[in-house]
C-alpha positions, 0 to 999 in steps of 0.5 A: 560476486559484487563487480568491483569487490572481491571482498565481500559477504552476504547477509540473507533474510527470510519471510515473517512467521506467525510467532515473530514479534507481530507476525500475525499482524498485517503490515501497515503499507500504503497504497495497498489492502483491504479498504474502506468505503465513503461516499460524497453528495456534492449538491449536499455540502451546503446542508452539511455546513449548516447543520455542522456535520462533520464531514470526515466522520465516516471515514474516521468511523470506518478507519477505526472500525477495521483498524486491525485490517491497517487500513491505508485506503479508502473507496471514495464515490463522489456524486457531481451534480445531477441536475441539468446545467448545474455546475459544481459550487465553489464551497463545494470545491473547497469543501472537496479540498478539505476533504482530501487534506484529512486523508493526508492528516489521516495517513491514508490514499483513495481509490475516486470514482466520479459519477451520478445518481440517477434522476428522479423520474428520467430514464437518461443520464447526464448531458455531455454539456454537463459532464464536460462541465464537471470534469473543467471544474474538477481537473485543477482539484484533482491535479492538485492533490494526486498524491493522495488519489491511488487511481480514478475509476473509470466510468462519468456516466450512470449509477451503480450497484452492488450486490452484498449477498452472494457467498464467493469461493474464497480460493477461487476469489484469492484465485482471481485477485492474483490472476487479476493483479488486484491491489486492494479490495472492499472490506465494507462490502460483502462483510457481516454489519453488527445484528446482522445474521445473515452470511457474507463473504468476507466473513466465511473467509475469517473462518477458512482455514488455508495452509503451504499445501493448498495455495501451493496446489493453487499456484498462489504466492507465499513465503514458507515463513508465513505458515512456519514457526520457530519449531518448524511447525506449519500454522494455518492461517485464516484465508482473510488474513492471507487475502489481506496480507497479500493484496497489492504488493508485499515485498520481501527481502532476500539478502544483502551483498556487502564489503566484508572489510572496510579499512577507510571510507572508500566509495561502497557497492551494495546489492541487495535482492527482492523478490515481491510475493504480492498480488501486484505490484507497487502502484505508486511512483516510489524513490528508493535509497539505502540510508545510514544512521548515525547513533544520533538518529540522523540518516543519510541517503545512498539513492539508487535508481530502482523502480518498485511500480516494475516489481511484478510478482511475476513475469508475464506469460509464466504459467507457473507464477515463480517469483522474480528476483530484483536488485537494488544498486548503490556504487559510489562514495559515502557522504561526507564529515561522516564520524567515525563510529557503528551506524544502522544501515537500511533501505528507505522506499519512499512515496516520490511526491514531494508532499509525501515522501518525507512522511514515514506513513507512506513509506513501504515496510517489507515482509521480513521476520529478521529485518527491523522497522526504525520510524526516525523521531520526527516522523518523516522516516519509515526505514527497514534496517538490514544490519550495522556498518562501521565507518573508519577514519 
């Protein structure tokens, strides 16, 4: 029972089923999932400007190619000047700002990797003085764009390479992604390109079916509805889809407790239970609010102190990986001057940054088949619609 509320109702929610509308498609959620890749060589910026190249064509092309996987992340490798005593030019820093502005315009974030190319004819890396100089030059740029940078990979020194000709067992990969709380994974590396006849891991995962029995045996997270049709038949899914859908967080609402009757505009108590079916938690700071949407589309926020970055899929040390329940609560008055009538009641999980808070592309959509997804006409809100609520005089 909700504390202080003796007359209440409970609304139950379920996960997404394969035959729900869009049930086989990925949920587009910020800061998680498969990511594309891009490379920026700061020393080449002047040549790029001279040639009139579109500096963002790589990410736009890759995002279009993998649009069916609802890409919201790009892994960006930035090569800093490797010539000794060479600072980053002002034009390069300005171009990098254009790059971050483009990511914002596309509604995506980046995983940033700062590194150096190897110096021809030398086995030594950059000098410490050069590294410190470049860090100082980049600091203000990175702070200014911290809303777009989901995370930075450590390791400014040295070059790196990735072998792409190893077939990884998909089930073992999924287990490691879960155990290591992985948020994102490249959809470009170890994936087949057009005209390539070799076999790659991701291409292989697309052809491996997965069902609830295998995942239960491996103690991997999933909702029973993920495989269950309306007729209660089990629908196997490609292993690729399962990994794609569970990288990072996958928030699934469980039930909402609210007053059964409200004869007046007295204080209200709302309590929403949820679990996280994903491999990891939400990385970006978020603000969470219950919202009321009036018939004209006006949104009224009822703020909560819930913190999505604490919504871990399972408790630390739990060898059974049992999902943990979390709660979003609001207890207080409704906004003044509400016009009597029927309102949509929803939950808004928005990016906490000032730059992204009112951009629906950075709002979190819950993985429920019986919860609506409402986008405001001005594109400021992406709201999970829970139920309707009648406001009386």
